[in-house]
N, C-alpha and C positions, 0 to 999 in steps of 0.2 A: 753526370758530371765529368768522367775523366772523358767519354768519347767527346763531348762539346765541346772542350780543351785543350785535345790529340787534334779536333779539324779546322778549330778553329785556328791555332795559335800563330799561323800567319799573318791573320788579320788582326789578333791580339798585338800581337807586334808592331802593328804600325800606329795601332792607336797610344798603345806605350811609348811609342817613340815621339808622335805629338805632343805626347803628355810632356816629354821629356824636353824637346827642343822649346815649350812655353815654359817652362820652369827653370831652365838652365841660365846659373849666372858660370859662367866659361870664367878661370881665374888663370896664370899662366902656372900655381901649381899644379892645379887639378890637370893642366892638360898635361903637363912633364908627365906625372906619376901616371898617368891615364893611358896617353899614348901607348908605351911599351906594352902596359897591362894586356891593353889590349891589341898592340901587334900579336901578343906571343898568344890569345885567343883565336887569331888569324891561324898562323902559322901551328897551332894547333888540329884546328877544322882544316884545313889542307891536307898537313901529313892523315886524318883520317877521313876524307877524300879519295885520297888514293889507296888506298886499301877496300874499301866496299864495293859490293857487286851485289845493290839491290833488292833482296825477295831472291834472290839468283845463287847464290850460296852463303853460307854463316862466316863472318866476318870474326875471326880471332886469333892472327895477329897483326904486327905492328902494334897498333895504337891500340888496337882493339886486346893486345893481351896484356898491356895494363888496365883499362877500364870498359865494360861493357858499353858504352856512350860519351868513346870523347868527339862527335860531335858536341852533342852537348854542349858537354867541358868548355870546349872551345867558346861556344857561344857564351857561355856562360862568363867565362873571362872576358872573349870580345864586347859584352852588353855592362860587364865591370868593369871595361876601362873607361863605357864611352860615358856612366854614370859618374865616376869619377872624377871627367873633363866637365860634367858639366856642373862643376862643384856644389850641388843642390843636395844639402841630405837629406832631406826627409822621401826627394826621387831615388835616392841610392837604396833607404829603405823597403817602395814604393817594387825597386825592381831587385830586388833581393827579396821580398814575398811570392811578390808575381812571379820571377823564375820560380822559385820553391813547387807555388799550385800551378803550371802552368807544364813543368818537365817533369813533376813526379806522377799527372794523369796520365803525359805525353810515353813515360818508359814504362808506366802498368801495361799500359794498350797495345804498346810496340811488344811488350814481355809476351801478351797471348797471343799473339798473328807470329812469332817466331817459334813460340810451343807446336803451333797449327803444323808451320812450314820444316820446321827442323827436331822435334818432337827433343828423342834423348838425348844428342847430341849439343842442343840449344840447355837444356836444364842441368846438364855435365859440366858446360864452362859457365853458366848461371852459378854454379857450385864452387867454381875456381877465381875467377875475376868480378870485383865489386860494378856494381852500378856505374856510379860515378866521377868518387874520389883514385885516383888510380893506385895499382901497389910498385909501389919501388923496383922491383926486380918483374918481368915480364913471365906470363906465364909458358909463354913456347917464343921459337924465336922467329925471327919476324922475316915476312916477304918480304920482294921489292915491291917498293913505290912505282905508282900506274901514274902518269901525270893524263894521261888519256880519260880516266874514269874521272880526275879533280874538275876537265872539262866541261865529262860530261852531266858533270853532277854543278856544273854552273854555278864553281864556290867561286867564281872571281865576283857574281855578287855581292858577299859579303864584303870582299875586300872594298869594292864600288861605296859601298855604303857606308864604310866604317869611312872613308874618307870623305866623304860627302861629310859624313857628323862632324868631322877636323875640319871643312870647313867653315861649314854652318857655325859654326862653335867659336870659331876665330871670327869671322863677320861679329857676331853678336858678342862678343867680347872687342873688338877692337873699336866696332860702332856706339855699346854703349846699349845694348839692343835691351828694350824690355825682361824682367823675369818675376815670373811670380813665383818663386821661391821662399816664404818667408826665413828660412832657415840654412 
């Protein structure tokens, strides 16, 4: 099951997005609270993307000195912001449960791979830095942020997706389009 969720998490994300758009009943309050939370998540993702060299080097500096999975932490806040913008309590619960199920499995699978790739270095890092919720004080001094890595990882797609979500929710709110959210 972990491997399935790890392999299909992007496709599952599109299913969640469709469910979200059908259930959403956006409000001004939801948009006002959700947009800053989502942007905070995108900024965390951007920061993390500028420090990771996937499968080539163990990332332990910058945001990776606070959390072993800052990209997923950023995704959590971006998704939480979107769920709040949708103002549907049931979808918010679905998001929280779904995120936990999918990313707990994804992190488990990735950690197996990281042990294979980096061995004792990863295990030492794992013993000092939490998997998800960040430390208040970093373990290591941060290295320089590299914008080229952000472009390489196509982080702009997350920003475009969030902008599209805002636009679609605004249109749904403005034109009073349907919502299948009972709460």
